[in-house]
C-alpha positions as CSV (number, residue, x, y, z in Angstrom):
1,M,80.9,68.9,151.5
2,T,80.2,66.5,147.8
3,F,81.2,63.2,147.1
4,V,84.3,64.6,144.6
5,E,85.8,66.6,147.7
6,L,85.5,63.5,149.8
7,F,87.7,61.6,146.9
8,F,90.1,64.8,146.5
9,D,90.7,64.1,150.7
10,L,92.1,60.6,150.1
11,I,95.4,62.2,148.4
12,Y,96.1,64.6,151.4
13,L,95.6,61.2,153.9
14,L,98.7,59.5,151.9
15,A,100.6,63.0,152.5
16,V,100.2,63.2,155.9
17,T,102.0,59.3,156.2
18,Q,104.7,60.1,154.3
19,L,105.2,63.9,156.5
20,T,105.0,61.3,159.5
21,Q,106.8,58.9,158.5
22,F,109.4,61.2,157.2
23,L,109.4,62.9,160.7
24,R,110.1,59.0,162.3
25,D,113.0,58.4,159.9
26,H,114.5,62.2,160.9
27,P,113.7,62.8,164.2
28,T,116.4,65.8,164.5
29,P,116.4,69.4,164.2
30,L,116.9,69.3,161.0
31,G,114.6,67.0,160.3
32,M,112.2,68.9,162.0
33,V,112.4,71.6,159.7
34,Q,111.9,70.2,156.9
35,T,108.8,68.1,158.2
36,L,107.7,71.5,158.9
37,L,108.4,73.2,155.7
38,M,106.2,70.1,154.1
39,L,103.9,70.2,156.2
40,L,103.2,74.2,155.5
41,A,103.1,73.4,152.0
42,I,100.4,70.6,151.8
43,W,98.2,72.2,154.0
44,W,98.2,75.6,152.4
45,A,97.7,73.6,149.0
46,W,95.2,72.2,150.6
47,V,93.8,75.2,152.2
48,D,93.7,77.0,149.3
49,T,91.2,74.8,147.5
50,T,89.5,74.9,150.5
51,W,88.3,78.4,149.5
52,V,87.9,78.0,146.1
53,T,85.3,75.1,146.4
54,N,83.6,77.3,149.1
55,W,83.4,79.8,146.3
56,F,82.8,77.3,142.9
57,D,80.7,74.6,143.4
58,P,82.1,71.2,142.9
59,D,78.9,69.6,141.5
60,Q,80.0,71.8,138.3
61,L,81.8,69.5,135.4
62,S,84.8,72.3,135.1
63,V,84.8,72.5,139.2
64,R,85.1,68.4,139.5
65,L,87.3,68.3,136.4
66,M,89.4,70.7,138.1
67,L,89.5,69.3,141.3
68,I,90.6,65.6,140.1
69,L,93.5,67.2,137.8
70,V,94.7,69.0,140.8
71,A,94.1,66.0,143.0
72,V,96.7,64.2,140.5
73,L,98.8,66.5,141.0
74,S,98.6,66.3,144.8
75,L,99.7,62.7,144.5
76,A,102.8,63.8,143.1
77,V,103.4,65.8,145.3
78,S,102.9,63.7,148.5
79,A,104.5,60.7,146.7
80,S,107.7,63.0,146.9
81,L,107.8,64.1,150.1
82,P,110.3,61.3,151.5
83,Q,112.8,62.9,148.8
84,A,111.8,66.4,148.3
85,F,115.3,67.3,150.1
86,D,117.3,64.2,147.9
87,G,116.7,63.4,144.2
88,R,113.0,64.4,144.1
89,G,112.8,68.2,144.7
90,T,111.9,69.1,141.3
91,W,108.8,66.3,141.8
92,F,107.7,68.1,144.6
93,A,107.8,72.1,143.7
94,G,106.9,71.0,139.9
95,A,103.7,69.8,140.9
96,Y,102.8,72.3,144.1
97,V,103.5,75.3,142.0
98,T,101.6,73.8,139.2
99,I,98.7,73.4,141.8
100,Q,98.9,76.8,143.1
101,V,99.0,78.7,139.8
102,G,97.0,76.2,137.8
103,R,93.9,76.2,140.1
104,T,94.3,80.5,140.5
105,L,94.1,80.7,136.5
106,F,91.0,78.2,137.0
107,A,89.0,80.7,138.7
108,L,90.0,83.6,136.7
109,V,89.0,82.2,133.6
110,A,86.0,81.2,135.4
111,L,84.7,84.5,136.8
112,G,85.6,86.1,133.1
113,R,83.5,84.0,131.5
114,P,79.7,85.8,131.4
115,G,77.5,84.4,134.4
116,G,80.8,83.1,135.7
117,E,79.1,83.3,139.5
118,P,80.5,81.4,141.7
119,G,77.8,78.5,142.7
120,R,77.8,78.3,146.4
121,S,75.5,80.6,148.0
122,T,77.8,82.7,149.9
123,G,75.9,86.2,148.7
124,P,74.1,87.5,145.9
125,K,73.4,85.1,142.6
126,P,74.0,86.4,139.6
127,D,70.2,88.1,138.8
128,Q,70.5,89.9,142.1
129,P,72.0,93.3,143.0
130,G,75.5,93.6,143.7
131,A,76.3,90.1,141.8
132,G,78.2,91.7,139.4
133,Q,80.8,93.4,142.0
134,R,81.4,90.6,144.2
135,R,82.2,89.0,141.0
136,L,84.6,91.9,140.0
137,A,86.1,91.9,143.5
138,L,86.8,88.4,143.6
139,R,88.8,88.4,139.7
140,L,90.7,91.3,141.0
141,T,91.1,89.1,144.1
142,F,92.7,86.3,142.3
143,Q,94.3,88.7,139.6
144,R,96.3,89.6,143.1
145,L,96.6,86.2,144.0
146,L,98.1,85.2,140.5
147,I,101.2,87.4,141.2
148,W,101.4,86.0,144.8
149,K,101.5,82.9,143.4
150,L,104.1,83.4,140.7
151,A,106.5,84.9,143.0
152,S,106.6,82.4,145.9
153,G,106.7,79.7,142.2
154,A,109.7,81.1,141.9
155,F,111.2,80.0,145.0
156,W,109.8,76.8,145.1
157,I,111.5,76.3,141.5
158,A,114.9,77.9,142.3
159,G,114.8,75.7,145.8
160,A,114.3,72.7,144.3
161,I,117.1,73.6,141.4
162,V,119.6,74.0,144.4
163,S,120.1,71.5,147.3
164,G,121.1,71.6,151.4
165,P,120.9,74.9,153.4
166,T,120.4,76.7,150.3
167,R,117.3,74.6,149.3
168,I,115.4,75.2,152.6
169,G,116.5,78.6,152.7
170,L,114.5,79.2,149.4
171,W,111.4,77.0,150.3
172,A,111.4,78.8,153.3
173,V,111.2,82.1,151.7
174,A,108.4,80.4,149.2
175,V,106.4,79.2,152.6
176,L,106.5,82.7,154.3
177,L,105.0,84.3,151.0
178,E,102.0,81.7,150.7
179,Y,101.2,82.5,155.0
180,A,101.5,86.1,154.0
181,G,99.9,86.9,151.3
182,A,96.0,86.5,152.5
183,T,97.4,88.7,155.8
184,L,98.4,91.3,153.3
185,G,95.2,91.1,151.2
186,F,97.6,89.8,148.4
187,R,98.7,93.5,147.9
188,V,99.9,94.7,144.5
189,P,101.6,97.4,143.5
190,G,98.4,99.4,141.0
191,L,96.3,96.4,141.6
192,G,95.9,97.6,145.3
193,R,95.1,95.4,147.6
194,S,91.9,92.7,148.6
195,R,89.7,93.1,151.6
196,S,88.4,90.1,153.6
197,T,84.6,91.3,153.2
198,D,85.3,90.8,149.3
199,W,85.3,86.9,150.4
200,P,81.8,86.1,151.2
201,I,82.0,82.3,152.3
202,N,79.6,79.9,153.4
203,G,80.8,79.4,157.0
204,W,79.4,75.7,156.9
205,H,81.1,74.5,154.3
206,L,84.8,76.0,155.5
207,A,84.1,74.7,158.9
208,D,83.0,71.4,157.6
209,R,86.5,70.9,155.6
210,M,88.9,71.6,158.3
211,Q,86.8,69.9,160.0
212,L,87.5,66.7,158.1
213,F,91.3,67.3,157.6
214,I,91.4,67.3,161.0
215,L,90.2,63.4,161.4
216,I,92.2,62.8,158.5
217,A,95.2,63.5,160.8
218,L,93.8,61.2,163.7
219,G,92.9,58.4,161.0
220,E,96.7,58.6,160.2
221,S,97.5,58.4,164.0
222,I,95.3,55.0,164.4
223,L,96.8,53.9,161.6
224,V,100.0,54.2,162.8
225,T,99.4,52.4,166.0
226,G,97.6,49.8,164.0
227,K,100.6,49.4,161.8
228,A,103.3,49.7,164.8
229,L,101.4,46.9,166.7
230,G,101.9,44.8,163.7
231,S,105.5,45.1,163.5
232,A,106.0,44.6,167.2
233,P,106.2,41.8,169.6
234,A,102.1,41.3,171.3
235,D,103.2,40.7,174.9
236,E,101.1,42.6,178.0
237,I,103.2,46.1,177.7
238,Q,102.6,46.6,174.2
239,V,99.2,45.9,174.0
240,L,99.2,48.5,176.7
241,A,101.0,50.9,175.1
242,V,98.9,50.4,171.6
243,V,95.4,50.8,174.3
244,T,97.4,54.0,176.0
245,A,98.3,55.5,172.0
246,T,94.7,54.6,171.1
247,L,93.1,56.7,173.8
248,G,95.3,59.5,173.8
249,T,93.7,60.0,169.9
250,A,90.9,59.6,171.0
251,V,90.9,62.2,173.7
252,L,92.3,64.8,171.1
253,W,89.0,63.5,168.9
254,W,86.9,64.2,172.0
255,L,88.6,67.7,173.2
256,Y,88.3,69.3,169.3
257,F,84.5,67.7,168.3
258,D,83.0,67.0,171.7
259,H,81.3,71.0,171.8
260,D,84.0,73.6,170.4
261,A,83.4,72.2,166.4
262,E,79.5,72.7,166.2
263,A,79.6,76.1,167.9
264,A,82.6,77.6,166.3
265,R,81.0,76.3,163.0
266,R,77.9,78.5,164.2
267,V,79.7,81.9,165.3
268,I,81.7,82.0,162.3
269,D,78.8,81.8,159.8
270,R,77.1,84.4,161.7
271,A,79.9,86.6,161.8
272,D,80.0,90.4,160.3
273,D,83.4,89.3,158.5
274,P,83.7,85.2,158.3
275,A,86.2,85.3,155.8
276,R,88.7,87.2,158.2
277,L,87.4,85.1,161.3
278,G,87.3,81.7,159.2
279,R,90.6,82.6,157.7
280,A,92.7,83.2,161.5
281,A,90.9,80.9,163.0
282,Y,91.0,77.8,160.3
283,S,93.2,78.6,157.7
284,Y,96.2,79.3,160.1
285,L,95.6,78.6,163.7
286,H,94.1,74.6,162.2
287,V,98.3,74.4,161.6
288,P,99.6,73.9,164.6
289,M,96.9,71.6,165.7
290,V,97.6,69.0,162.1
291,A,101.3,69.3,163.7
292,G,100.7,68.2,167.0
293,I,98.4,65.4,165.5
294,I,101.6,64.2,163.2
295,V,104.1,64.5,165.8
296,G,102.2,62.6,168.6
297,A,101.8,60.2,166.2
298,V,105.5,59.6,165.4
299,G,105.5,59.6,169.7
300,D,103.0,56.9,169.8
301,E,104.9,54.9,167.2
302,L,108.2,55.0,168.7
303,T,106.5,54.2,172.4
304,I,104.9,50.8,171.0
305,A,107.8,50.0,169.3
306,E,110.0,49.9,172.8
307,P,107.1,50.8,175.7
308,T,110.1,49.9,177.9
309,G,112.8,51.4,176.9
310,R,114.4,54.4,178.6
311,P,113.0,57.7,176.3
312,G,115.6,59.3,174.1
313,M,114.9,63.1,173.8
314,E,112.6,62.2,170.4
315,V,110.3,59.9,172.2
316,I,109.8,63.0,175.1
317,L,109.7,65.9,172.3
318,T,107.2,63.9,170.8
319,V,104.9,62.4,173.1
320,L,104.8,65.4,175.4
321,G,105.0,67.7,172.4
322,G,102.7,66.4,170.0
323,P,99.7,66.8,172.2
324,A,101.2,70.1,173.5
325,L,101.2,71.5,170.2
326,F,97.7,70.3,169.2
327,L,96.5,72.0,172.6
328,V,98.5,75.5,171.9
329,G,97.0,75.5,168.7
330,H,93.0,74.6,169.9
331,A,93.5,76.7,173.0
332,L,94.3,79.6,170.5
333,F,91.5,78.9,168.1
334,T,88.7,78.8,170.7
335,R,89.8,82.7,171.6
336,M,89.9,83.5,168.2
337,V,86.7,82.5,167.8
338,F,84.6,83.0,171.2
339,G,87.2,85.3,173.1
340,A,88.7,83.4,175.8
341,L,91.0,81.3,176.4
342,P,89.9,78.0,177.9
343,V,91.6,77.4,181.4
344,P,91.9,73.2,181.9
345,R,94.3,73.5,178.3
346,L,96.3,76.1,179.5
347,L,97.0,73.6,182.5
348,A,97.5,70.5,180.6
349,I,99.9,72.8,178.6
350,G,102.0,73.5,181.5
351,T,101.8,69.6,183.4
352,L,102.9,68.7,179.9
353,V,106.1,70.7,180.3
354,A,106.6,69.9,184.0
355,L,106.0,66.3,182.7
356,V,109.7,66.3,180.5
357,P,111.8,65.5,184.0
358,V,109.5,61.7,184.0
359,G,110.8,61.4,180.3
360,L,114.4,60.9,181.8
361,I,113.9,58.5,184.7
362,A,110.4,56.8,183.4
363,P,110.1,54.2,180.7
364,S,108.2,55.1,177.8
365,V,105.1,53.9,178.6
366,A,104.8,55.6,182.1
367,L,105.2,58.7,180.2
368,A,102.8,58.7,177.2
369,G,100.1,57.2,180.2
370,G,101.4,60.4,181.6
371,A,100.2,62.6,178.8
372,T,96.9,60.5,178.1
373,L,96.1,61.5,181.5
374,V,97.0,65.3,181.5
375,L,94.9,64.9,178.1
376,L,92.0,63.4,179.9
377,A,91.6,65.7,182.7
378,A,91.2,68.5,180.5
379,A,88.5,67.0,178.7
380,G,86.8,65.5,181.4
381,W,86.3,69.2,182.8
382,E,86.4,71.0,179.8
383,T,82.5,68.4,179.1
384,V,81.6,68.8,182.9
385,A,81.8,72.6,182.6
386,A,80.2,72.4,179.2
387,H,77.1,70.3,180.6
388,R,76.6,73.0,183.7
389,A,76.3,75.8,181.5
390,I,73.9,74.0,178.9
391,R,71.8,73.1,182.6
392,S,72.4,77.0,183.8
393,A,71.3,78.5,180.2
394,S,68.2,75.8,180.0
């Protein structure tokens, strides 16, 4: 990972902040749908860039300049998120489509130049056997990808021109095209489809980048907690709510990074088809984890604002739904990478669902405390089991 990639990521911290605030301001079914569409778009723009920097070395001048330009456009996308479904839909869609199409064109131009082999150590070098076939396969992939990006871009732009439910519907189709393309191999009549084996990747780099986005999302939770504390009366109950929220964020970090993150990097890097596994485990299954962190951050903010109040449905859904959504995503990630569903997380998901009636009678801080205890129990169970497995292996 390079410093220019870290600079690029700063823009997406703003995006996560904007999404969290939007959901906080619109805790309705419609607001949830709108937040989800924007999250899926933001995530995919970041994921697509991550895959490109997996193939093209960011320390090369042209790649670095491309990343900085994409960062500037991403800033425009992030700034327009609060009004993407109102007066700034054109800003959002225009900047987003420019990112997606422009980045693909850059890759095509780079691959079309003599010696335009990607700079990452993901396969044969230009002077090694197979390098020409690899470059041709990647170029065909980006040609197909460009057609898919133009197709989804048409729906993004069309949605920006209209408003209301029509905009939501058109943007939903655009998101569907974005996510379905990779699974379908960017199939195009006359050009065929790409295979995941055509996409040799650096598994360590891909895992590092995805893990960093999880940290970005967790960092937003900390910012929300601190901001909520600063604007609320600092009494004992408020402090308890802050401690509960911070502990919950720390446990989410523990659940993700304690063991599975490092082990998953090794599994993907050694896989027979690392691109296929990386696409499923990171590009797709990290979405519910990121969404869960954002939803949970909203729950933290609502709890700190009124810790002794009777939770409304928005508090119950965010305080319990955020951690549950994270656990669902990570359980599926574990199943995809390691081939087994983690029992502690499945039990924790069921327990969080069972706590819903508690939200009807207990204060918000008690509900949040219950959710944090469930996460602590799952983390403790898995940590003990992992250390026992290590001792048994040795």
